[in-house]
C-alpha positions as CSV (number, residue, x, y, z in Angstrom):
1,X,15.8,6.2,16.9
2,X,12.2,5.1,16.1
3,X,11.2,8.7,15.9
4,X,14.0,9.4,13.4
5,X,12.5,6.8,11.1
6,X,9.1,8.4,11.0
7,X,10.3,10.7,8.3
8,X,7.1,12.1,6.9
9,X,5.1,13.7,9.7
10,X,1.8,15.5,9.6
11,X,2.1,19.2,10.4
12,X,0.2,20.7,13.3
13,X,-2.0,22.7,11.0
14,X,-2.9,19.7,8.9
15,X,-3.6,17.7,12.0
16,X,-6.0,20.4,13.2
17,X,-7.8,20.3,9.9
18,X,-7.9,16.5,10.2
19,X,-9.7,16.8,13.5
20,X,-12.2,19.2,11.9
21,X,-12.8,17.4,8.6
22,X,-12.4,13.7,9.4
23,X,-15.4,11.7,8.6
24,X,-17.5,10.5,11.5
25,X,-17.7,6.8,12.1
26,X,-20.8,5.2,10.6
27,X,-23.7,4.7,13.0
28,X,-25.4,1.4,13.9
29,X,-24.5,-2.2,13.0
30,X,-24.4,-1.6,9.3
31,X,-21.3,-3.2,7.7
32,X,-18.6,-0.7,6.4
33,X,-17.4,-1.0,2.9
34,X,-13.7,-0.4,3.0
35,X,-11.4,0.2,0.0
36,X,-7.7,-0.5,-0.2
37,X,-5.5,0.8,-3.0
38,X,-2.0,0.2,-4.4
39,X,-0.3,2.5,-6.9
40,X,3.1,2.7,-8.4
41,X,3.2,6.4,-9.1
42,X,6.5,6.5,-11.1
43,X,9.4,8.4,-9.5
44,X,9.6,12.1,-10.2
45,X,13.3,12.1,-11.1
46,X,12.8,10.5,-14.4
47,X,13.4,12.6,-17.6
48,X,9.9,12.1,-18.8
49,X,9.3,15.3,-20.7
50,X,5.6,16.0,-21.1
51,X,4.7,13.0,-18.9
52,X,6.9,14.1,-16.0
53,X,5.6,14.5,-12.5
54,X,4.7,18.1,-13.0
55,X,2.2,17.2,-15.7
56,X,0.6,14.3,-14.0
57,X,0.6,14.9,-10.2
58,X,-3.0,16.1,-10.2
59,X,-4.1,12.8,-11.9
60,X,-2.3,10.8,-9.3
61,X,-4.2,12.7,-6.5
62,X,-7.5,12.4,-8.4
63,X,-7.1,8.6,-9.0
64,X,-6.7,8.1,-5.3
65,X,-9.4,10.5,-4.2
66,X,-12.0,9.0,-6.5
67,X,-11.8,5.7,-4.6
68,X,-11.7,7.2,-1.1
69,X,-9.5,4.4,0.2
70,X,-9.2,3.8,4.0
71,X,-5.7,2.5,3.3
72,X,-3.5,3.1,0.3
73,X,0.1,2.3,-0.6
74,X,2.4,3.9,-3.2
75,X,5.6,2.6,-4.7
76,X,8.5,4.5,-6.5
77,X,7.8,7.6,-4.4
78,X,10.6,10.0,-3.8
79,X,11.0,12.3,-0.8
80,X,9.5,15.4,-2.5
81,X,6.6,13.4,-3.9
82,X,6.0,12.0,-0.4
83,X,5.9,15.5,1.1
84,X,3.4,16.6,-1.6
85,X,1.1,13.6,-1.0
86,X,1.4,14.2,2.7
87,X,0.0,17.7,2.2
88,X,-2.6,16.6,-0.3
89,X,-3.9,13.8,1.9
90,X,-3.8,15.4,5.3
91,X,-6.6,13.2,6.6
92,X,-4.1,10.3,6.5
93,X,-1.1,9.2,8.6
94,X,1.9,8.4,6.4
95,X,4.6,5.8,7.1
96,X,7.8,5.1,5.1
97,X,11.5,5.7,4.6
98,X,13.9,5.9,1.6
99,X,15.2,2.5,0.5
100,X,18.8,3.7,0.0
101,X,19.5,4.8,3.6
102,X,16.4,4.1,5.7
103,X,15.7,7.8,6.0
104,X,15.1,10.1,3.0
105,X,17.3,8.8,0.1
106,X,15.8,6.7,-2.7
107,X,12.4,5.4,-3.6
108,X,9.9,4.7,-0.9
109,X,7.0,2.3,-0.4
110,X,4.7,4.5,1.6
111,X,1.5,3.5,3.5
112,X,-1.3,5.9,4.1
113,X,-4.0,5.2,6.7
114,X,-6.9,7.3,7.7
115,X,-6.5,9.1,11.0
116,X,-10.2,8.9,12.0
117,X,-10.3,5.1,11.2
118,X,-7.0,3.6,12.4
119,X,-4.9,3.8,15.5
120,X,-1.2,3.1,14.7
121,X,0.1,0.5,17.1
122,X,3.5,-0.2,15.5
123,X,5.4,0.2,12.3
124,X,8.7,-0.9,10.7
125,X,10.8,-1.5,7.6
126,X,13.0,-4.3,6.3
127,X,14.9,-4.9,3.1
128,X,14.5,-7.8,0.7
129,X,18.1,-9.0,1.0
130,X,20.3,-11.5,2.8
131,X,20.6,-8.8,5.5
132,X,17.1,-7.5,5.8
133,X,17.7,-5.2,8.7
134,X,20.6,-3.3,7.0
135,X,19.3,-0.1,5.3
136,X,20.1,0.1,1.6
137,X,21.1,-3.6,1.4
138,X,20.7,-5.2,-2.0
139,X,19.9,-8.9,-2.2
140,X,20.8,-11.8,-4.5
141,X,20.7,-10.7,-8.2
142,X,18.6,-7.5,-7.6
143,X,19.5,-4.4,-9.6
144,X,18.3,-2.1,-6.7
145,X,17.7,-2.2,-3.0
146,X,14.2,-3.3,-2.3
147,X,12.2,-2.3,0.8
148,X,9.1,-3.4,2.7
149,X,7.1,-1.0,4.8
150,X,4.7,-2.3,7.4
151,X,2.2,-1.0,10.0
152,X,0.1,-2.6,12.7
153,X,-3.2,-0.9,13.0
154,X,-6.2,-0.9,15.4
155,X,-9.4,-0.4,13.4
156,X,-11.7,1.8,15.5
157,X,-14.8,0.9,13.6
158,X,-14.7,-2.7,12.3
159,X,-13.6,-6.3,12.8
160,X,-10.9,-7.5,12.4
161,X,-10.0,-4.9,14.9
162,X,-6.2,-5.4,14.6
163,X,-4.5,-5.8,11.3
164,X,-1.1,-5.7,9.6
165,X,-0.5,-3.9,6.3
166,X,2.7,-4.5,4.2
167,X,3.7,-2.6,1.1
168,X,6.6,-3.5,-1.2
169,X,8.2,-3.2,-4.7
170,X,10.1,-6.2,-5.9
171,X,13.1,-6.0,-8.2
172,X,12.5,-5.6,-12.0
173,X,15.6,-7.5,-13.0
174,X,16.5,-10.3,-10.6
175,X,14.5,-13.4,-10.9
176,X,16.3,-14.9,-7.9
177,X,15.7,-11.7,-6.0
178,X,12.0,-11.9,-6.6
179,X,11.8,-15.6,-5.5
180,X,14.0,-15.2,-2.5
181,X,12.4,-11.9,-1.6
182,X,9.0,-13.5,-1.7
183,X,10.1,-16.2,0.7
184,X,11.7,-13.6,3.0
185,X,8.6,-11.5,2.9
186,X,6.4,-14.4,3.7
187,X,8.6,-15.4,6.7
188,X,8.6,-11.8,8.0
189,X,4.9,-11.4,7.7
190,X,4.3,-14.6,9.6
191,X,6.8,-13.6,12.3
192,X,5.4,-10.0,12.7
193,X,1.7,-10.6,12.2
194,X,1.3,-14.0,13.8
195,X,-2.4,-14.8,14.0
196,X,-3.5,-11.2,13.0
197,X,-5.0,-10.7,9.5
198,X,-2.7,-9.3,6.8
199,X,-3.1,-7.0,3.8
200,X,-0.2,-7.2,1.3
201,X,0.1,-4.8,-1.5
202,X,2.7,-3.7,-4.0
203,X,4.4,-3.8,-7.4
204,X,5.7,-7.4,-7.6
205,X,7.2,-7.2,-11.1
206,X,5.7,-10.6,-11.6
207,X,2.5,-11.8,-13.2
208,X,-0.3,-13.6,-11.3
209,X,0.3,-17.1,-12.7
210,X,1.4,-20.3,-11.0
211,X,4.7,-20.3,-12.9
212,X,5.5,-16.9,-11.3
213,X,7.5,-17.7,-8.2
214,X,6.4,-14.6,-6.2
215,X,2.7,-15.3,-6.9
216,X,2.9,-19.0,-6.2
217,X,4.8,-18.4,-2.9
218,X,2.6,-15.5,-1.6
219,X,-0.8,-16.2,-3.1
220,X,-1.0,-19.9,-3.7
221,X,1.3,-21.7,-1.3
222,X,1.2,-19.3,1.7
223,X,-0.7,-21.9,3.8
224,X,2.4,-24.0,3.9
225,X,4.1,-21.2,5.9
226,X,1.1,-20.3,8.0
227,X,0.6,-17.1,5.9
228,X,-2.4,-18.0,3.7
229,X,-3.4,-15.0,1.5
230,X,-5.8,-14.7,-1.4
231,X,-5.8,-12.5,-4.4
232,X,-8.4,-9.7,-4.2
233,X,-8.8,-9.8,-8.0
234,X,-11.1,-12.8,-7.4
235,X,-13.8,-10.3,-6.4
236,X,-13.5,-8.2,-9.6
237,X,-16.7,-7.8,-11.6
238,X,-17.2,-9.2,-15.1
239,X,-16.9,-5.7,-16.5
240,X,-13.5,-5.2,-14.9
241,X,-12.3,-8.6,-16.1
242,X,-13.4,-7.9,-19.7
243,X,-11.0,-4.9,-19.8
244,X,-8.0,-7.2,-19.1
245,X,-5.7,-7.7,-16.2
246,X,-2.5,-5.9,-17.2
247,X,-1.3,-3.1,-14.9
248,X,2.0,-1.9,-16.5
249,X,1.4,0.1,-19.7
250,X,4.3,2.5,-20.0
251,X,2.1,5.6,-20.3
252,X,0.4,4.1,-23.4
253,X,-2.8,2.9,-21.8
254,X,-2.2,-0.5,-23.4
255,X,-1.1,-2.9,-20.6
256,X,1.2,-5.8,-21.1
257,X,3.2,-8.1,-18.8
258,X,0.1,-9.3,-17.0
259,X,-1.1,-8.0,-13.6
260,X,2.1,-7.2,-11.8
261,X,0.5,-5.0,-9.1
262,X,-1.5,-6.9,-6.6
263,X,-3.5,-6.7,-3.3
264,X,-3.5,-10.0,-1.3
265,X,-5.4,-10.4,2.0
266,X,-6.2,-12.9,4.7
267,X,-9.5,-14.7,4.1
268,X,-11.2,-12.8,7.0
269,X,-11.5,-9.8,4.6
270,X,-14.8,-10.3,2.8
271,X,-14.2,-9.0,-0.7
272,X,-17.1,-7.5,-2.6
273,X,-15.4,-5.7,-5.5
274,X,-11.9,-5.1,-7.0
275,X,-10.5,-3.5,-10.1
276,X,-7.9,-1.6,-12.0
277,X,-8.2,2.2,-12.3
278,X,-7.6,3.4,-15.8
279,X,-8.0,7.1,-15.4
280,X,-6.6,9.4,-18.0
281,X,-7.2,12.9,-19.3
282,X,-6.6,13.9,-22.9
283,X,-4.4,10.8,-23.4
284,X,-2.2,11.5,-20.4
285,X,-2.1,8.9,-17.6
286,X,-1.1,9.5,-14.0
287,X,1.7,6.8,-14.1
288,X,3.1,4.1,-16.2
289,X,1.2,1.7,-14.0
290,X,-2.5,1.5,-13.5
291,X,-3.4,1.6,-9.8
292,X,-5.3,-1.4,-8.3
293,X,-8.0,-1.4,-5.7
294,X,-10.2,-3.8,-3.7
295,X,-13.3,-3.2,-1.5
296,X,-14.1,-5.3,1.5
297,X,-17.3,-5.4,3.5
298,X,-16.4,-5.4,7.2
299,X,-18.6,-5.8,10.3
300,X,-18.8,-3.1,12.9
301,X,-17.7,-3.7,16.4
302,X,-18.9,-1.7,19.5
303,X,-16.8,1.3,20.5
304,X,-14.0,0.3,22.8
305,X,-11.7,2.3,25.1
306,X,-8.8,3.8,23.2
307,X,-10.8,4.2,19.9
308,X,-11.3,7.9,20.4
309,X,-9.3,10.4,18.3
310,X,-7.2,12.9,20.3
311,X,-9.4,16.0,19.8
312,X,-6.4,18.4,20.2
313,X,-4.6,17.0,17.2
314,X,-6.8,14.6,15.3
315,X,-4.1,11.9,15.8
316,X,-3.6,9.1,18.3
317,X,-1.3,10.0,21.2
318,X,1.3,7.4,20.0
319,X,1.9,9.3,16.8
């Protein structure tokens, strides 16, 4: 049953290429700068005319590649887009299912993790609803089913050596759904991750202010539920801040609604930089959202048994 849920698998050829092309682990005790990225890529089924997926797919790939993230998450990704990104980023493992049926149907919140860097220990999905384990369930006053994808990873290079990553997309209509969804997400993160550090990313459809319930619950009051997370934007440079914080721009390049796309982390992640990627070409943008990124400086740990990549496939045996 678990195998059925791993719906986007790396092909044998791609895995062989991964084994050949994967970057070697950095030598010595030098810290490793590690970038994480979150990107609402806009679903391909929209009738977007000259800003449809066919006209912007290369910009999505470029925006991600320019930052060389060790981990990245995408929202609003449909099955065919997932397959395309799977092929484009063959050096990564991909985890995710469709929100409508828990298999292929509907938008996905996918997580990509580098094969050479991370060993997949566990993974799962739940829905932001009163019945979170029921695929396709819609909660409270939400307009759509909303899903959370998570992975538990072993970092072969750095401390913390075991981490959890969560990726979600909260409802764009239901205020109650965003508030209750944030409380459910917080509870599930605490239950699943326990004492392990957490990275939470996504499109939260809510600004980063204290009067925004999702932000207050997840970024400010998390310590009350033993899930204290901090906003990676705190590490953004003055140059980044001067450009503004908005992330939704509706393909105009002029962002409003505040910063509704976030990356939150446990304090153990030492942030050194963060920002909003505003890439465009000839006035065309990769999505109606700007992607967000954060870079952390992590300490190396000595090699340990089980950190090796399976030389026959480039993947860990579990996958």
